[in-house]
C-alpha positions as CSV (number, residue, x, y, z in Angstrom):
1,X,53.2,124.0,23.9
2,X,54.4,127.0,21.0
3,X,57.6,127.6,20.5
4,X,59.2,129.5,23.2
5,X,60.5,133.2,22.1
6,X,63.5,132.4,24.1
7,X,65.9,129.5,23.5
8,X,65.8,129.0,27.3
9,X,62.4,128.3,27.9
10,X,62.6,125.2,26.2
11,X,64.2,123.2,28.9
12,X,62.4,120.3,30.6
13,X,63.0,118.0,34.1
14,X,63.2,114.7,34.3
15,X,59.8,114.5,35.8
16,X,58.1,116.7,33.1
17,X,59.5,113.9,30.3
18,X,58.2,111.3,32.4
19,X,54.6,112.7,33.0
20,X,54.9,113.4,29.1
21,X,56.1,109.4,28.3
22,X,53.5,108.6,31.3
23,X,50.1,109.8,29.3
24,X,51.3,108.0,26.2
25,X,51.8,104.8,28.0
26,X,48.2,105.7,29.3
27,X,46.6,106.6,25.5
28,X,48.1,103.4,23.7
29,X,49.1,99.5,24.2
30,X,51.6,99.9,21.7
31,X,55.4,99.9,22.6
32,X,57.4,100.2,19.7
33,X,61.0,99.3,19.7
34,X,62.1,101.4,17.1
35,X,61.6,105.4,16.9
36,X,62.0,107.4,13.5
37,X,62.0,111.3,13.0
38,X,60.9,112.5,9.7
39,X,61.9,115.7,8.9
40,X,61.7,117.5,5.7
41,X,60.8,114.4,2.7
42,X,60.2,112.1,5.1
43,X,57.1,112.3,6.7
44,X,55.2,109.7,4.2
45,X,57.2,107.3,6.1
46,X,54.5,107.2,8.9
47,X,52.1,106.4,6.0
48,X,53.1,103.2,5.6
49,X,52.7,102.1,9.1
50,X,50.0,99.7,9.4
51,X,47.4,99.8,12.8
52,X,48.3,103.5,13.4
53,X,47.1,105.6,16.2
54,X,48.4,109.1,16.0
55,X,48.8,112.0,18.6
56,X,49.0,115.6,17.2
57,X,51.8,117.4,19.1
58,X,49.0,119.9,20.2
59,X,47.1,117.2,22.1
60,X,50.3,116.1,23.5
61,X,51.4,117.4,27.3
62,X,54.3,119.0,27.8
63,X,55.5,118.3,24.2
64,X,56.8,120.9,21.4
65,X,55.3,121.7,18.4
66,X,56.6,122.1,15.1
67,X,56.0,125.7,13.5
68,X,57.8,124.3,9.8
69,X,55.4,124.2,7.2
70,X,55.0,120.6,5.8
71,X,55.4,119.0,9.0
72,X,52.6,116.8,10.1
73,X,53.4,117.4,13.8
74,X,52.1,114.1,14.9
75,X,53.5,111.3,16.5
76,X,52.3,108.3,15.0
77,X,52.4,104.9,16.2
78,X,52.5,101.4,14.1
79,X,53.7,98.3,12.6
80,X,56.6,99.0,9.7
81,X,56.9,95.8,8.1
82,X,55.6,93.5,11.4
83,X,57.9,95.6,13.8
84,X,56.4,98.2,16.6
85,X,57.9,101.7,15.6
86,X,57.3,105.5,16.2
87,X,57.6,108.3,13.8
88,X,57.8,111.3,14.8
89,X,56.5,113.5,11.8
90,X,58.3,116.6,12.2
91,X,60.9,117.7,14.3
92,X,61.6,120.9,16.4
93,X,64.1,123.4,15.3
94,X,66.5,125.6,17.0
95,X,65.8,127.9,15.0
96,X,61.9,128.0,15.8
97,X,62.9,129.0,20.0
98,X,63.3,125.6,20.9
99,X,66.3,125.4,23.7
100,X,69.1,123.1,21.9
101,X,68.9,120.5,24.3
102,X,65.2,120.1,23.4
103,X,65.7,119.3,19.7
104,X,68.7,117.9,20.2
105,X,67.3,114.8,22.5
106,X,68.7,111.6,22.4
107,X,66.5,108.1,22.6
108,X,68.9,105.6,24.5
């Protein structure tokens, strides 16, 4: 999915989020306990993970892509000091055309 030309085009329904999550669940047996959003300067943290599985954002159904230079644009599953985690290497920004609800997603 490419950045939308208007911020109103990036709103997803629960069903769309669930389909994307379900797709990821079928691609890996890893079930992270911690999620880390690695913005500018923190992308290298994902390189420290052991037993990595990497998913480029462009390959994940209904997943936004980061267009910021220097953001790898991928989800990295693995272990950080023995703890199952997932790192977002690059995030999405309002100025890229994404809806404010997309860029401020909260994972509870």
